[in-house]
C-alpha positions in Angstrom: 195.5 119.8 107.5 196.9 117.9 110.8 200.4 118.5 111.9 200.8 114.7 111.2 199.7 115.1 107.8 202.0 117.8 106.8 204.9 115.9 108.8 205.0 113.1 105.9 204.9 113.1 102.3 204.1 110.3 100.3 207.4 111.3 98.7 209.4 110.7 101.6 211.5 108.0 101.4 210.0 106.4 104.6 206.1 105.8 103.3 205.7 103.3 101.3 202.2 102.6 99.9 200.0 99.6 101.1 200.4 98.2 97.9 204.0 98.2 97.7 204.1 96.9 101.5 201.9 94.2 100.4 203.5 93.0 96.6 207.2 93.2 98.8 205.8 90.6 101.2 204.1 88.3 98.3 207.5 88.3 96.8 210.2 87.8 100.0 207.8 85.2 101.7 208.9 82.4 99.6 212.3 82.6 100.3 212.0 84.6 103.9 209.1 84.3 105.7 210.1 86.0 109.5 210.9 89.2 107.5 208.3 89.5 104.9 206.2 88.9 108.1 208.0 92.1 109.4 206.5 94.2 106.3 203.1 92.2 106.8 203.3 93.9 110.2 203.8 97.4 109.0 200.9 97.1 107.3 198.6 95.9 110.0 199.4 99.0 111.5 197.7 101.9 111.6 198.2 103.9 108.2 198.9 107.4 107.7 196.3 110.2 108.0 194.7 111.0 104.4 192.3 113.1 102.5 188.7 112.9 103.6 188.0 112.3 100.4 190.1 108.6 100.9 189.2 107.8 104.2 187.1 104.0 102.7 189.7 103.5 99.8 192.2 101.0 101.6 194.3 101.3 98.3 195.1 104.6 99.1 196.9 103.6 102.5 200.9 104.9 103.2 202.7 104.1 105.9 205.5 104.5 107.8 208.7 102.0 107.4 210.3 102.0 110.4 212.5 98.8 110.5 216.7 98.7 111.1 218.9 98.9 108.3 220.0 95.0 108.3 216.0 94.4 107.2 216.1 96.6 104.5 219.2 95.3 102.8 218.2 92.0 103.4 214.6 93.0 101.6 216.4 94.3 99.2 219.0 91.6 98.2 215.8 89.2 98.1 214.3 91.6 95.9 217.2 91.7 93.6 217.4 87.5 93.6 214.0 87.3 92.7 214.3 89.9 90.0 217.3 87.6 88.7 215.3 84.5 88.9 212.8 86.3 86.3 215.5 87.5 83.9 217.3 84.5 83.6 213.6 82.3 84.0 212.2 84.5 81.4 208.5 83.4 82.7 207.3 86.3 84.1 208.4 89.5 82.8 205.7 91.7 85.2 207.1 90.4 88.4 210.5 91.5 87.1 209.2 94.8 86.4 207.5 94.9 89.9 210.7 93.7 91.3 213.0 96.5 89.9 210.3 99.4 91.0 210.6 97.6 94.7 214.0 97.3 94.4 214.3 101.6 93.7 211.9 102.3 96.4 213.8 100.3 99.6 217.0 101.7 98.4 215.7 104.7 98.8 215.1 104.4 101.7 218.2 102.6 102.7 220.0 106.1 101.1 218.0 108.1 103.7 219.0 105.6 106.6 222.7 106.5 106.0 221.9 110.1 105.7 220.6 110.3 108.7 222.9 108.5 110.5 225.0 111.1 112.8 228.6 111.7 111.8 230.3 109.4 114.0 228.5 106.4 112.6 228.4 107.6 108.8 230.6 105.5 106.2 233.7 107.0 104.9 
């Protein structure tokens, strides 16, 4: 096991799967193309190292997310808006479930970002 693999756990809030990033891109692109492109660019980078048995499986790729707090906030807002639209329209319950799961992932990242702030920048 390399040092890089041991430094990152799939369960870390700043580690996202290829599928989560692609779904986030798909959901926010109609309303915020620039932000969606920032998410898509993450997937365009190199994935984190993975087991040799999964090397040829792009669906098992995970990426470390390096976005600023404003971008993360806007992603959560866009997903929440999509979630509300799905709830009101009731036309796509699957999209509602996906958006809810993605909101939880992005909120976890936001919480980690707040927790990692230096004491002088932390909220009261």
